[in-house]
VOGU-3710 file (C-alpha; in Angstrom, 3 decimals, decimal comma):
1> mkrqwpaplr> 18,704/13,970/6,397  16,209/13,761/9,524  12,281/15,485/7,751  9,180/16,433/9,800  6,616/16,860/8,340  3,052/18,685/10,040  0,831/15,653/9,334  2,139/12,862/12,050  1,956/15,743/14,911  -1,441/16,397/14,218
11> nrdpildvlr> -2,348/12,902/13,667  0,006/10,225/15,923  -2,341/10,992/19,137  -5,356/9,719/17,511  -3,448/6,469/15,776  -2,059/6,001/19,218  -5,114/5,520/20,845  -6,232/2,734/18,131  -2,992/1,219/18,819  -2,986/0,805/22,147
21> rvlpgpapqd> -6,156/-1,294/22,055  -5,463/-3,331/18,924  -1,752/-3,959/19,779  0,072/-6,421/21,839  -0,135/-5,705/25,162  2,929/-5,119/27,339  3,016/-8,924/28,163  4,653/-11,032/26,790  7,057/-9,293/25,811  9,204/-8,911/22,561
31> rlvleiaagt> 6,422/-9,102/19,910  7,322/-7,160/16,088  5,608/-4,577/14,932  6,212/-3,838/11,423  5,454/-0,442/9,957  5,449/-0,284/6,144  6,249/3,073/4,458  7,672/4,785/7,429  8,159/8,163/5,943  9,918/10,064/7,850
41> gqhavyfaaa> 10,328/8,289/11,072  8,318/10,489/13,244  5,296/8,413/13,812  8,381/4,987/14,654  9,840/7,299/17,474  6,731/8,587/18,859  5,026/4,699/18,653  7,994/3,080/19,988  8,633/5,474/22,958  4,487/5,209/23,972
51> lpwlrwlptd> 4,973/1,333/23,571  8,333/0,394/24,955  7,170/-3,298/25,002  6,698/-3,767/21,180  9,769/-3,765/18,870  8,863/-1,090/16,110  10,711/-2,120/12,306  9,721/0,570/10,241  10,486/0,445/6,645  10,322/2,540/3,845
61> pdpaavasia> 11,238/2,219/-0,038  12,795/5,749/-0,464  16,370/5,962/0,087  15,748/9,196/1,977  13,442/8,565/4,097  15,306/5,528/5,418  18,092/8,004/6,054  15,060/10,468/7,846  14,351/6,861/9,923  17,712/6,421/10,842
71> awrdeaglan> 18,445/9,930/12,027  15,097/10,107/14,088  16,240/6,750/15,378  19,694/8,081/16,652  18,188/10,875/18,392  15,722/9,371/20,247  17,883/6,408/21,441  14,983/3,831/21,831  16,205/0,660/22,313  12,795/-1,310/20,979
81> lldpvaldvt> 12,821/0,907/17,544  15,198/-0,935/15,195  17,240/0,052/12,665  14,770/1,066/9,658  15,085/-1,551/6,241  14,518/-0,495/2,934  11,150/-2,222/1,435  9,465/-1,884/-1,958  5,756/-3,829/-0,392  5,731/-5,941/-3,495
91> qpwpvdaada> 9,307/-6,958/-3,045  9,968/-10,012/-0,385  9,179/-8,573/3,011  12,369/-8,587/5,496  10,782/-10,637/8,011  9,120/-14,043/8,144  6,675/-13,110/11,185  5,339/-10,383/12,861  2,529/-9,543/16,128  1,385/-6,773/13,642
101> vyccnmlhia> 1,842/-4,439/10,649  1,012/-0,857/10,525  0,581/1,318/7,462  -0,241/4,794/7,081  -0,952/6,975/4,380  0,445/4,633/1,462  -2,511/3,677/-0,280  -3,700/7,079/-1,798  0,069/7,700/-3,032  1,318/4,324/-4,213
111> pwpctlalld> -0,442/2,080/-7,368  -3,465/0,135/-6,536  -0,645/-3,225/-6,853  0,899/-1,834/-3,689  -2,488/-2,044/-1,478  -2,798/-5,975/-3,170  0,975/-6,524/-1,698  0,712/-4,974/1,562  -2,380/-7,178/2,004  -0,298/-10,120/0,628
121> garsvlptga> 2,383/-9,416/3,072  0,265/-8,797/5,688  -1,545/-12,427/5,583  1,847/-14,250/5,006  3,862/-12,621/8,322  0,543/-12,415/10,876  -0,596/-15,242/12,878  -3,967/-15,908/13,487  -5,839/-13,101/15,513  -2,980/-10,143/14,854
131> plvvygpfqr> -4,094/-6,943/13,574  -3,096/-5,313/9,923  -3,663/-1,292/10,563  -4,067/1,030/7,870  -4,682/4,999/8,260  -5,212/7,026/5,703  -8,421/8,593/3,269  -10,841/6,083/2,212  -13,784/6,321/0,164  -17,146/4,345/1,448
141> ggrhtapsna> -19,213/2,475/-0,497  -18,023/4,150/-3,721  -17,968/7,396/-2,528  -16,348/10,361/-0,938  -16,513/10,893/2,376  -15,913/14,708/2,177  -15,909/17,673/-0,314  -11,990/18,196/0,689  -11,233/14,224/0,350  -12,484/14,658/-2,981
151> afdrslrerd> -10,488/17,253/-4,274  -7,158/15,544/-2,184  -8,109/12,275/-4,150  -8,497/15,173/-7,976  -5,049/15,834/-6,803  -3,759/12,730/-6,170  -5,036/11,762/-9,425  -3,814/14,797/-12,107  0,165/13,993/-10,050  -0,306/10,559/-10,916
161> prwgvrdldv> -3,497/8,705/-12,477  -2,036/5,557/-10,741  -2,633/7,226/-7,173  -6,256/7,780/-5,698  -8,273/7,675/-2,388  -9,176/3,620/-2,852  -13,051/2,473/-1,618  -12,533/1,111/1,737  -15,337/-1,671/0,228  -12,969/-2,663/-2,438
171> vaaearsrgl> -9,913/-2,934/-0,306  -11,432/-4,714/2,159  -13,054/-7,488/-0,384  -9,361/-7,640/-0,955  -8,539/-8,624/2,133  -11,485/-10,646/2,855  -10,300/-12,926/-0,206  -6,581/-13,080/1,400  -8,072/-14,306/4,880  -8,012/-10,655/6,774
181> aldevvpmpa> -11,375/-9,453/8,227  -12,210/-6,316/8,467  -12,769/-5,813/12,567  -12,681/-1,924/13,158  -13,191/1,108/11,422  -12,598/4,015/13,878  -13,101/8,205/12,470  -10,104/10,317/12,747  -9,553/13,748/12,140  -9,356/15,481/8,850
191> nnltvvfrrt> -11,862/12,675/7,351  -9,249/9,935/7,914  -9,996/6,402/8,947  -7,817/3,756/10,967  -9,088/0,420/9,654  -8,181/-2,725/11,713  -8,031/-5,628/10,092  -7,273/-9,450/11,794  -5,793/-12,520/10,050  -7,997/-15,668/10,120
//
């Protein structure tokens, strides 16, 4: 029931370094972070433990993923890690407001409308100045940032033509049209990026 993948172990510390800077600090408490496409739950447990002043709500559309997140949560026993919620990002979201939204490795393994739904949802729940943090591989200016990303993109599109590594310029333009300004782009290991948007 509890899933474990190697990628979250490799990328969690570089992502956490960004989250420590851009998520709300220890005071005031009772701030909510909504995680979209939480996958195994490894990030949710790690980040909730590292940022105990934040309530962390993990979501995922896959029932098996929700079960894995719940198993990780039960084992960790963290009071600030909430019960996972099943969420298809294109459907109504489980909260009306959040202090931050975090999404890792979803954009390239979901149809393009899911990216737009993520932006729409973030716009609807975030207050002014609050961050939407997105991690994953991106093209820049219509070009892949590394040969490995180009090969990865080809393999994704072979699996499902609706998938693929998104162009950050296009995503940022769609975000901007929804009142989400591109605030920061942080290079990550393995040719990935952590991208921070803020609600304007």
